[in-house]
N, C-alpha and C positions, 0 to 999 in steps of 0.2 A: 491578517498575517496569513504568506508564502502554504506553506504549508495544511493549509485549511481549505483553499484551491486546490490542493494536488492530493487530499483527502475525499471529493468526492468522484472523479474516476475508479476510488479503491471500494467506496465504497459501495456503484453501482456495477462493482466485478462481483462482489460478493451476494447478492443480491438477483441481479442479473446470472450469476451460476445457482443459487439454493433456485430461486421460479425454474429458470430451467428442468431441472431436477423435479422440479413439483409436477412441469408438462408432462414430465417420460418416462414418469412414479418405477424407475430401476435407483435399487438398493447401491449400482457403480457409480452414479448419479453424487447421489448424495452424500454417497463418501467420502470424492473429490469438493464436493461444496464443503466437506465441512475441514478438508483437508487447505483448502484456497485459504476458509475461514482463520483457518490456525496461526497459519501460515502469516499474515495481516495482523493479526493480535501479535501477534512473535515482534513484528517492526515497527508495532508501533510507540514502543517499551523505549529505543533505541529516539525513533522522531517524537515523542511526548518527553526524554528527555534534551531535547535537541530547545525545545522550545519551551522550556524551566527553565536550565541552569543560566541562560543568560538571566533570563526578568529575575534571575531571582541572584543573579550578582550588581545587575544595574538597579533591583531594590530596595536589596535587602529583606524580603517579607515568603514566606514562604508559602504562606499561602494566594496571595498574588501569582509567585511562582505556579502554582500547585493548579488553580483556576485556568493562568491561563491557555499551561502545557494539559489537562482535561478537554479546555472551551477547542480547542489545535484540534481534538477528534473524533468531535461533536456529532459535527456533518455528515459522520459515516454512519453510525447505526438510521440515520434519516433518508440518504442517497441508498442505501443497501437499502431497504421499502419500499421509494421506490423503484429502484429497483429489480422488483419481487415483483411485483404487480404490470408491470412493465415487462415481463419474459414474455408474458403466452401472450402479447398483441405487437412485441417485437422479435418475430424466434427467425423472421430469415432477417431480420439487418444483428444478431447477438453478436457474430462473431465479429462487425467490422464497431458497432463497441465494443466490445471485450478487446478487439488492439488498437483503439482509440487509449482503452486504459490502460494495455499496458505503454504504451508509447509517451502517456506524459509522463508514470512516475520514470519511464526513460529519459526524456528529457529534461524532467529536476534532478534527479541525479548530476545527470552532466552535464544540464544549468550549475551547478547551488556545489555538490558534495567531490565532484572531480575536483574541479580548478582550486577549492577552499583546500584538497587531500595534499595538497605539492607541498611537503616541507623543504626547506633545506639542505637539509644532512639528506634525504630520499625523495627525494620528488619523481621519482616511478613507484615510490612504493604507494602510496594511494590505488593510483592506474588498474595494479598490477595484483591487488586484492578486488579491485570493481573484478577482474576480466575471472579470477580465481573463487569470487561469489558466483558471479553471471555462466558457470559452467558447471559449478558443484548445484546448483538451481536446475540446473538444465538438465545433471546427472539424475533427482530428484524425480522431476517432470517425468521420466520418460521414464523413473523402475517403480515410480512408483501409477503413471495409466495418467 
């Protein structure tokens, strides 16, 4: 499943941020880590649906759809734990790892989601939605610190 491969960098990001917060011991670092984890959790709902709905359509089984949707995100907690424990040892390369993680997520969006969103009636709606969503996330990032 392509989604599972994409979830490894997400889980590592959350783990690295929580690990960095533990190393620094600052309250603001913990709050930032919680905000990141909450944002990742929110985006996992539509991602799970994107896996589950086609399985339900193809097999007609709600149980299989649920299991495949759950399995697509099951690697995230494992990667988060690995990232948490690796954070103390990897403080010098953390910015590079987080940049890789962000790049992997942007690649998935650009490679899979944007081309699939081009509808015949409104071919630019998907691209504009991504741009507005990206701008909103940057505003929230700056506003929430």
